[in-house]
All heavy atoms as an XYZ file, in Angstrom:
686
protein
N      -4.077     18.343     -3.208
C      -3.746     16.978     -3.532
C      -2.780     16.443     -2.463
O      -1.841     17.111     -2.081
C      -3.097     16.935     -4.919
C      -2.824     15.548     -5.398
S      -2.373     15.614     -7.144
C      -1.114     14.397     -7.151
N      -3.021     15.250     -2.003
C      -2.164     14.672     -0.984
C      -1.207     13.674     -1.607
O      -1.528     12.989     -2.572
C      -2.994     13.964      0.100
O      -3.744     12.915     -0.490
C      -3.928     14.927      0.795
N      -0.023     13.619     -1.044
C       0.983     12.691     -1.530
C       0.952     11.396     -0.737
O       0.291     11.310      0.308
N       1.673     10.395     -1.200
C       1.660      9.095     -0.530
C       2.207      9.145      0.889
O       1.788      8.370      1.743
C       2.523      8.209     -1.426
C       3.186      9.101     -2.389
C       2.479     10.402     -2.399
N       3.115     10.060      1.174
C       3.697     10.129      2.515
C       2.957     11.039      3.471
O       3.325     11.142      4.652
N       1.910     11.683      3.006
C       1.230     12.671      3.847
C       0.574     12.072      5.093
O       0.552     12.714      6.145
C       0.199     13.457      3.039
C       0.865     14.422      2.071
O       2.094     14.659      2.211
O       0.178     14.929      1.168
N       0.054     10.865      5.002
C      -0.573     10.273      6.192
C       0.483     10.032      7.271
O       0.214     10.205      8.464
C      -1.291      8.975      5.846
O      -0.377      8.004      5.371
N       1.702      9.676      6.848
C       2.789      9.503      7.819
C       3.202     10.853      8.419
O       3.529     10.940      9.596
C       3.999      8.841      7.167
C       3.761      7.404      6.768
C       3.802      7.019      5.434
C       3.496      6.421      7.720
C       3.600      5.700      5.060
C       3.285      5.106      7.357
C       3.338      4.752      6.033
O       3.129      3.437      5.666
N       3.178     11.903      7.609
C       3.521     13.234      8.122
C       2.497     13.707      9.154
O       2.854     14.339     10.146
C       3.626     14.232      6.975
C       4.857     14.036      6.146
C       5.021     15.095      5.046
N       6.083     14.685      4.162
C       5.947     13.873      3.116
N       4.771     13.406      2.780
N       6.983     13.543      2.386
N       1.240     13.374      8.924
C       0.207     13.726      9.906
C       0.430     12.987     11.223
O       0.280     13.555     12.302
C      -1.180     13.413      9.356
C      -1.684     14.319      8.242
C      -2.998     13.794      7.670
C      -1.860     15.734      8.749
N       0.813     11.720     11.128
C       1.103     10.952     12.337
C       2.317     11.527     13.063
O       2.353     11.567     14.289
C       1.326      9.484     11.998
C       0.055      8.785     11.566
C       0.313      7.351     11.241
N      -0.902      6.702     10.759
C      -0.959      5.446     10.390
N       0.112      4.681     10.464
N      -2.085      4.929      9.954
N       3.311     11.968     12.302
C       4.499     12.582     12.910
C       4.116     13.846     13.667
O       4.572     14.066     14.799
C       5.542     12.895     11.834
N       3.266     14.659     13.062
C       2.810     15.884     13.732
C       2.044     15.546     15.010
O       2.198     16.223     16.034
C       1.942     16.706     12.780
N       1.250     14.503     14.957
C       0.501     14.064     16.136
C       1.457     13.632     17.250
O       1.254     13.958     18.420
C      -0.443     12.923     15.752
C      -1.345     12.504     16.894
O      -1.862     13.393     17.605
O      -1.546     11.284     17.073
N       2.512     12.912     16.879
C       3.495     12.468     17.880
C       4.226     13.658     18.495
O       4.494     13.687     19.702
C       4.518     11.505     17.255
C       3.945     10.165     16.829
S       3.255      9.212     18.185
C       1.530      9.181     17.705
N       4.539     14.671     17.689
C       5.195     15.860     18.227
C       4.280     16.616     19.180
O       4.729     17.127     20.211
C       5.659     16.774     17.091
C       6.836     16.258     16.273
C       7.131     17.192     15.105
C       8.071     16.073     17.152
N       2.989     16.663     18.857
C       2.033     17.310     19.759
C       1.957     16.551     21.090
O       1.911     17.163     22.163
C       0.657     17.383     19.099
N       1.969     15.234     21.007
C       1.939     14.428     22.233
C       3.225     14.618     23.046
O       3.197     14.585     24.267
C       1.717     12.956     21.901
C       0.309     12.675     21.434
C       0.097     11.208     21.146
C      -1.344     10.998     20.677
N      -1.669      9.593     20.499
N       4.348     14.789     22.344
C       5.620     15.009     23.036
C       5.577     16.291     23.852
O       6.103     16.349     24.968
C       6.764     15.065     22.024
N       4.941     17.317     23.310
C       4.814     18.590     24.029
C       3.906     18.476     25.247
O       4.086     19.166     26.232
C       4.294     19.676     23.092
C       5.279     20.085     22.022
C       4.700     21.110     21.063
O       3.541     21.540     21.261
O       5.413     21.469     20.112
N       2.933     17.576     25.178
C       1.955     17.428     26.262
C       2.427     16.475     27.349
O       1.880     16.491     28.453
C       0.624     16.910     25.698
C      -0.025     17.853     24.716
C      -1.202     17.206     23.996
O      -1.504     16.035     24.204
N      -1.851     17.978     23.143
N       3.409     15.642     27.051
C       3.777     14.585     27.987
C       5.288     14.590     28.216
O       6.044     14.041     27.410
C       3.316     13.231     27.427
C       3.356     12.143     28.451
O       4.194     12.135     29.335
N       2.440     11.207     28.316
N       5.718     15.201     29.316
C       7.155     15.304     29.609
C       7.794     13.940     29.815
O       8.935     13.715     29.411
C       7.370     16.156     30.857
C       7.151     17.625     30.647
C       7.450     18.417     31.909
O       8.356     18.019     32.668
O       6.767     19.426     32.119
N       7.077     13.046     30.420
C       7.636     11.738     30.764
C       8.028     10.939     29.516
O       9.048     10.255     29.515
C       6.618     10.963     31.598
C       7.136      9.632     32.070
C       6.158      8.971     32.987
N       6.696      7.689     33.440
C       6.050      6.849     34.186
N       4.842      7.141     34.618
N       6.586      5.710     34.548
N       7.221     11.017     28.486
C       7.467     10.243     27.268
C       7.853     11.122     26.078
O       7.744     10.701     24.923
C       6.237      9.407     26.913
C       5.878      8.399     27.986
C       4.762      8.582     28.788
C       6.680      7.286     28.193
C       4.439      7.669     29.780
C       6.371      6.363     29.181
C       5.253      6.555     29.971
O       4.951      5.656     30.947
N       8.318     12.314     26.357
C       8.656     13.276     25.297
C       9.642     12.689     24.288
O       9.424     12.758     23.074
C       9.216     14.546     25.925
S       9.696     15.789     24.718
N      10.730     12.110     24.778
C      11.741     11.559     23.866
C      11.184     10.415     23.031
O      11.511     10.283     21.847
C      12.956     11.082     24.654
C      13.787     12.214     25.217
C      15.015     11.713     25.961
O      15.511     10.617     25.617
O      15.470     12.417     26.865
N      10.337      9.597     23.626
C       9.736      8.487     22.889
C       8.840      8.992     21.759
O       8.898      8.485     20.632
C       8.928      7.584     23.829
C       9.812      6.881     24.849
O      10.972      6.554     24.515
O       9.339      6.656     25.974
N       8.014      9.991     22.081
C       7.133     10.537     21.048
C       7.936     11.223     19.944
O       7.587     11.130     18.763
C       6.115     11.504     21.655
C       4.985     10.830     22.377
C       4.719     11.130     23.712
C       4.177      9.905     21.742
C       3.675     10.501     24.384
C       3.138      9.278     22.403
C       2.887      9.578     23.726
N       9.023     11.890     20.312
C       9.861     12.529     19.300
C      10.527     11.478     18.399
O      10.641     11.675     17.194
C      10.908     13.421     19.968
C      10.306     14.694     20.538
C      11.322     15.531     21.302
O      12.443     15.037     21.579
O      10.984     16.679     21.617
N      10.949     10.369     18.990
C      11.527      9.277     18.194
C      10.500      8.698     17.238
O      10.807      8.397     16.073
C      12.061      8.171     19.106
O      13.148      8.634     19.853
N       9.276      8.542     17.722
C       8.207      8.046     16.850
C       7.935      9.027     15.705
O       7.722      8.616     14.563
C       6.921      7.806     17.652
C       6.914      6.568     18.530
C       5.693      6.585     19.452
C       6.915      5.315     17.680
N       7.967     10.308     16.022
C       7.746     11.314     14.981
C       8.811     11.216     13.901
O       8.507     11.268     12.703
C       7.733     12.711     15.604
N      10.066     11.052     14.309
C      11.145     10.925     13.334
C      10.978      9.663     12.486
O      11.220      9.674     11.277
C      12.503     10.910     14.049
C      12.819     12.222     14.759
S      12.772     13.663     13.680
C      14.115     13.304     12.583
N      10.537      8.582     13.112
C      10.309      7.340     12.363
C       9.202      7.531     11.329
O       9.316      7.068     10.183
C       9.954      6.210     13.318
N       8.126      8.225     11.713
C       7.038      8.490     10.766
C       7.514      9.368      9.610
O       7.092      9.186      8.461
C       5.836      9.121     11.464
C       4.932      8.115     12.126
C       4.668      8.192     13.494
C       4.329      7.095     11.410
C       3.832      7.264     14.116
C       3.503      6.169     12.019
C       3.254      6.261     13.369
O       2.432      5.349     13.974
N       8.395     10.312      9.894
C       8.922     11.153      8.814
C       9.789     10.334      7.852
O       9.745     10.550      6.637
C       9.712     12.329      9.387
C       8.867     13.398     10.082
C       9.761     14.446     10.730
C       7.885     14.038      9.109
N      10.546      9.389      8.377
C      11.320      8.505      7.495
C      10.386      7.647      6.638
O      10.642      7.429      5.448
C      12.262      7.624      8.315
C      13.454      8.396      8.885
C      14.508      7.467      9.470
N      14.008      6.674     10.578
C      14.021      7.029     11.865
N      14.500      8.213     12.205
N      13.561      6.216     12.793
N       9.302      7.169      7.245
C       8.320      6.394      6.481
C       7.683      7.242      5.381
O       7.425      6.753      4.280
C       7.232      5.839      7.406
C       7.642      4.674      8.286
C       6.559      4.391      9.330
C       7.898      3.432      7.446
N       7.428      8.507      5.688
C       6.846      9.409      4.686
C       7.785      9.560      3.497
O       7.352      9.489      2.336
C       6.557     10.773      5.315
N       9.075      9.750      3.787
C      10.047      9.877      2.697
C      10.122      8.599      1.875
O      10.197      8.647      0.647
C      11.418     10.215      3.279
C      11.494     11.604      3.876
C      12.807     11.859      4.601
O      13.716     11.006      4.532
O      12.912     12.915      5.233
N      10.082      7.455      2.544
C      10.135      6.179      1.828
C       8.894      5.974      0.960
O       8.982      5.510     -0.174
C      10.282      5.013      2.811
C      10.460      3.669      2.132
C      11.746      3.595      1.341
O      12.819      3.895      1.871
N      11.664      3.203      0.085
N       7.728      6.347      1.492
C       6.490      6.222      0.713
C       6.540      7.095     -0.533
O       6.108      6.679     -1.611
C       5.285      6.586      1.585
N       7.098      8.294     -0.400
C       7.233      9.182     -1.557
C       8.179      8.582     -2.594
O       7.905      8.606     -3.794
C       7.740     10.560     -1.127
C       6.699     11.346     -0.335
O       5.490     11.048     -0.445
O       7.116     12.269      0.405
N       9.304      8.023     -2.125
C      10.254      7.395     -3.063
C       9.617      6.191     -3.744
O       9.779      5.999     -4.951
C      11.522      6.969     -2.320
C      12.475      8.113     -2.029
C      13.839      7.611     -1.585
N      13.790      6.825     -0.382
C      13.907      7.288      0.861
N      14.066      8.585      1.049
N      13.870      6.481      1.896
N       8.905      5.372     -2.980
C       8.252      4.197     -3.560
C       7.245      4.602     -4.636
O       7.138      3.946     -5.673
C       7.545      3.376     -2.483
C       8.508      2.619     -1.600
O       9.703      2.581     -1.852
N       7.996      2.030     -0.543
N       6.508      5.664     -4.377
C       5.509      6.115     -5.346
C       6.175      6.558     -6.648
O       5.665      6.291     -7.735
C       4.681      7.254     -4.760
N       7.336      7.199     -6.532
C       8.048      7.635     -7.737
C       8.549      6.446     -8.546
O       8.648      6.507     -9.760
C       9.221      8.536     -7.360
C       8.802      9.911     -6.910
C      10.000     10.757     -6.557
C       9.556     12.102     -6.025
N      10.708     12.920     -5.605
N       8.871      5.365     -7.852
C       9.374      4.173     -8.531
C       8.262      3.227     -8.954
O       8.518      2.199     -9.564
C      10.350      3.421     -7.610
C      11.621      4.166     -7.242
C      12.421      3.388     -6.205
C      12.465      4.410     -8.479
N       7.026      3.548     -8.579
C       5.902      2.699     -8.938
C       5.752      1.483     -8.060
O       5.100      0.513     -8.428
N       6.349      1.508     -6.885
C       6.248      0.386     -5.964
C       5.053      0.602     -5.043
O       4.625      1.724     -4.816
C       7.522      0.259     -5.133
C       8.732     -0.075     -5.965
C       9.999     -0.125     -5.135
O       9.999      0.219     -3.972
N      11.072     -0.548     -5.755
N       4.512     -0.480     -4.482
C       3.394     -0.332     -3.556
C       3.800      0.501     -2.348
O       4.957      0.483     -1.938
C       3.051     -1.753     -3.125
C       3.944     -2.659     -3.865
C       4.914     -1.856     -4.665
N       2.836      1.193     -1.775
C       3.119      2.015     -0.602
C       3.522      1.164      0.590
O       4.365      1.544      1.372
C       1.898      2.872     -0.236
C       1.461      3.858     -1.294
C       0.251      4.634     -0.828
C       2.584      4.817     -1.617
N       2.903      0.057      0.741
C       3.214     -0.853      1.831
C       3.847     -2.094      1.227
O       3.161     -2.924      0.647
C       1.949     -1.233      2.603
C       1.225     -0.057      3.226
C       2.008      0.586      4.352
O       2.853     -0.091      4.962
O       1.790      1.768      4.613
N       5.164     -2.277      1.346
C       5.818     -3.416      0.709
C       5.265     -4.761      1.159
O       5.275     -5.710      0.396
C       7.275     -3.269      1.130
C       7.433     -1.852      1.533
C       6.086     -1.393      2.008
N       4.779     -4.854      2.375
C       4.262     -6.125      2.870
C       2.763     -6.288      2.631
O       2.162     -7.232      3.112
C       4.552     -6.271      4.366
C       6.042     -6.347      4.647
O       6.770     -6.832      3.754
O       6.469     -5.931      5.721
N       2.161     -5.361      1.903
C       0.727     -5.405      1.640
C       0.481     -6.284      0.422
O       0.743     -5.884     -0.710
C       0.201     -3.994      1.389
C      -1.293     -3.951      1.123
O      -1.947     -5.012      1.204
O      -1.807     -2.870      0.837
N       0.004     -7.534      0.632
C      -0.185     -8.438     -0.507
C      -1.189     -7.911     -1.524
O      -1.040     -8.139     -2.719
C      -0.670     -9.743      0.121
C      -0.890     -9.489      1.563
C      -0.360     -8.132      1.897
N      -2.198     -7.193     -1.073
C      -3.205     -6.672     -2.005
C      -2.578     -5.630     -2.931
O      -2.829     -5.637     -4.141
C      -4.386     -6.082     -1.245
N      -1.757     -4.749     -2.383
C      -1.099     -3.743     -3.212
C      -0.129     -4.400     -4.184
O      -0.048     -4.023     -5.346
C      -0.367     -2.731     -2.334
N       0.580     -5.400     -3.705
C       1.526     -6.122     -4.564
C       0.782     -6.845     -5.690
O       1.212     -6.830     -6.841
C       2.333     -7.109     -3.724
C       3.382     -7.837     -4.489
N       4.491     -7.217     -5.017
C       3.487     -9.141     -4.844
C       5.236     -8.105     -5.646
N       4.654     -9.274     -5.555
N      -0.339     -7.470     -5.354
C      -1.121     -8.195     -6.362
C      -1.684     -7.229     -7.405
O      -1.672     -7.518     -8.595
C      -2.250     -8.967     -5.691
C      -3.028     -9.839     -6.648
C      -4.087    -10.653     -5.934
O      -4.355    -10.462     -4.752
N      -4.698    -11.563     -6.647
N      -2.177     -6.067     -6.976
C      -2.693     -5.071     -7.921
C      -1.593     -4.630     -8.884
O      -1.810     -4.515    -10.084
C      -3.248     -3.858     -7.177
C      -4.627     -4.039     -6.618
C      -5.225     -2.721     -6.154
N      -4.395     -2.007     -5.208
C      -4.420     -2.184     -3.886
N      -5.234     -3.058     -3.352
N      -3.636     -1.478     -3.103
N      -0.402     -4.395     -8.326
C       0.700     -3.953     -9.163
C       1.068     -5.023    -10.186
O       1.270     -4.726    -11.362
C       1.915     -3.612     -8.301
C       3.082     -3.086     -9.125
C       4.315     -2.856     -8.288
O       4.447     -3.409     -7.202
N       5.228     -2.057     -8.786
N       1.128     -6.281     -9.750
C       1.474     -7.352    -10.682
C       0.388     -7.537    -11.737
O       0.686     -7.805    -12.900
C       1.738     -8.645     -9.922
C       3.042     -8.606     -9.174
C       3.585     -9.988     -8.892
O       2.832    -10.941     -8.806
N       4.884    -10.088     -8.750
N      -0.868     -7.407    -11.349
C      -1.964     -7.525    -12.307
C      -1.871     -6.443    -13.372
O      -2.076     -6.696    -14.560
C      -3.313     -7.436    -11.596
O      -3.474     -8.516    -10.725
N      -1.557     -5.223    -12.935
C      -1.417     -4.118    -13.883
C      -0.255     -4.372    -14.841
O      -0.373     -4.135    -16.044
C      -1.202     -2.802    -13.128
C      -2.428     -2.323    -12.378
C      -2.138     -1.139    -11.470
O      -0.989     -0.649    -11.466
O      -3.057     -0.715    -10.758
N       0.853     -4.874    -14.306
C       2.000     -5.151    -15.162
C       1.689     -6.260    -16.157
O       2.066     -6.185    -17.322
C       3.212     -5.532    -14.306
C       3.789     -4.374    -13.534
C       4.895     -4.798    -12.578
O       5.081     -5.981    -12.321
N       5.617     -3.824    -12.054
N       0.997     -7.307    -15.705
C       0.638     -8.415    -16.586
C      -0.282     -7.932    -17.698
O      -0.110     -8.278    -18.866
C      -0.042     -9.543    -15.790
O       0.846     -9.975    -14.759
C      -0.403    -10.715    -16.677
N      -1.263     -7.115    -17.355
C      -2.187     -6.572    -18.343
C      -1.445     -5.726    -19.371
O      -1.696     -5.839    -20.575
C      -3.279     -5.750    -17.654
C      -4.337     -5.135    -18.559
C      -5.107     -6.226    -19.301
C      -5.287     -4.270    -17.759
N      -0.518     -4.908    -18.906
C       0.251     -4.082    -19.831
C       1.084     -4.948    -20.775
O       1.164     -4.671    -21.970
C       1.173     -3.136    -19.056
C       0.442     -2.024    -18.356
C       1.359     -1.190    -17.472
O       2.520     -1.544    -17.258
N       0.841     -0.099    -16.945
N       1.687     -6.006    -20.240
C       2.482     -6.896    -21.082
C       1.616     -7.602    -22.113
O       1.997     -7.743    -23.274
C       3.213     -7.922    -20.222
C       4.337     -7.332    -19.403
C       4.922     -8.330    -18.423
O       4.401     -9.417    -18.252
N       6.010     -7.951    -17.766
N       0.435     -8.039    -21.706
C      -0.461     -8.724    -22.630
C      -0.915     -7.789    -23.733
O      -1.018     -8.181    -24.890
C      -1.666     -9.288    -21.884
C      -1.332    -10.474    -21.011
C      -2.510    -10.916    -20.165
O      -3.514    -10.220    -20.049
N      -2.383    -12.085    -19.561
N      -1.188     -6.554    -23.393
C      -1.631     -5.600    -24.393
C      -0.521     -5.298    -25.390
O      -0.771     -5.090    -26.573
C      -2.106     -4.307    -23.729
C      -3.409     -4.472    -22.988
C      -3.798     -3.243    -22.201
O      -2.986     -2.359    -21.953
N      -5.048     -3.174    -21.774
N       0.711     -5.295    -24.918
C       1.830     -5.032    -25.813
C       2.114     -6.221    -26.730
O       2.556     -6.054    -27.849
C       3.086     -4.712    -25.000
C       3.015     -3.388    -24.294
C       4.200     -3.171    -23.360
O       5.019     -4.054    -23.180
N       4.273     -1.990    -22.764
N       1.848     -7.428    -26.250
C       2.175     -8.624    -27.005
C       1.127     -8.997    -28.041
O       1.424     -9.722    -28.978
C       2.377     -9.807    -26.059
C       3.607     -9.669    -25.192
C       3.701    -10.758    -24.146
O       2.805    -11.584    -24.018
N       4.784    -10.761    -23.385
N      -0.089     -8.548    -27.882
C      -1.145     -8.936    -28.806
C      -0.905     -8.302    -30.174
O      -0.753     -7.086    -30.291
C      -2.515     -8.499    -28.290
C      -2.980     -9.303    -27.095
C      -4.345     -8.851    -26.607
O      -4.863     -7.834    -27.008
N      -4.914     -9.627    -25.706
N      -0.867     -9.133    -31.220
C      -0.691     -8.563    -32.565
C      -1.959     -7.853    -33.011
O      -3.058     -8.214    -32.626
C      -0.406     -9.794    -33.427
C      -1.026    -10.934    -32.680
C      -0.957    -10.573    -31.220
N      -1.737     -6.849    -33.793
C      -2.872     -6.106    -34.347
C      -3.481     -6.951    -35.456
O      -2.794     -7.362    -36.378
C      -2.433     -4.756    -34.901
C      -1.727     -3.873    -33.899
C      -2.720     -3.221    -33.000
C      -1.974     -2.282    -32.041
N      -2.767     -1.775    -31.025
N      -4.765     -7.204    -35.348
C      -5.429     -8.016    -36.372
C      -6.121     -7.084    -37.360
O      -6.743     -6.111    -36.976
C      -6.439     -8.955    -35.712
C      -5.783     -9.950    -34.784
S      -6.843    -11.301    -34.355
C      -7.123    -12.065    -35.904
N      -5.936     -7.411    -38.604
C      -6.592     -6.629    -39.647
C      -8.035     -7.110    -39.771
O      -8.301     -8.313    -39.678
C      -5.862     -6.798    -40.972
C      -4.472     -6.241    -40.950
C      -3.806     -6.416    -42.292
C      -2.387     -5.898    -42.239
N      -1.698     -6.082    -43.504
N      -8.946     -6.211    -39.983
C     -10.337     -6.647    -40.148
C     -10.473     -7.482    -41.417
O      -9.867     -7.217    -42.436
C     -11.135     -5.337    -40.267
C     -10.134     -4.269    -40.463
C      -8.804     -4.772    -40.054
N     -11.248     -8.513    -41.306
C     -11.465     -9.403    -42.442
C     -12.637     -8.887    -43.283
O     -13.700     -8.621    -42.746
C     -11.773    -10.794    -41.917
C     -11.895    -11.814    -42.996
C     -12.049    -13.169    -42.405
N     -12.623    -14.035    -43.417
C     -12.955    -15.248    -43.221
N     -12.790    -15.796    -42.025
N     -13.465    -15.994    -44.167
N     -12.402     -8.794    -44.533
C     -13.440     -8.287    -45.438
C     -13.891     -9.459    -46.298
O     -13.124    -10.014    -47.077
C     -12.951     -7.137    -46.313
C     -12.430     -5.998    -45.426
C     -14.026     -6.673    -47.260
C     -11.782     -4.892    -46.178
N     -15.147     -9.863    -46.115
C     -15.712    -10.934    -46.941
C     -16.339    -10.298    -48.175
O     -17.108     -9.366    -48.086
C     -16.776    -11.716    -46.173
C     -16.132    -12.530    -45.047
O     -14.972    -12.951    -45.215
O     -16.797    -12.735    -44.020
N     -16.026    -10.823    -49.280
C     -16.603    -10.201    -50.464
C     -16.869    -11.086    -51.589
O     -16.731    -12.144    -51.880
């Protein structure tokens, strides 16, 4: 099972591999790897809090709000007793 931050961790590993292959840009690739690791940690924290993985992703935000609205509507609807005609 993959976690929300795993795609960022894969990118970090890729940047570290590039750092080993390229002496000229080694520090830059290492900095990028560290940034991806921070993003991975943030994605994991966001998932625990129920926030979208990408805060600026309008589609993820809209899905989350739709789910919350649906949950609120389901909680607010009174239970109706079946009507018995007799």
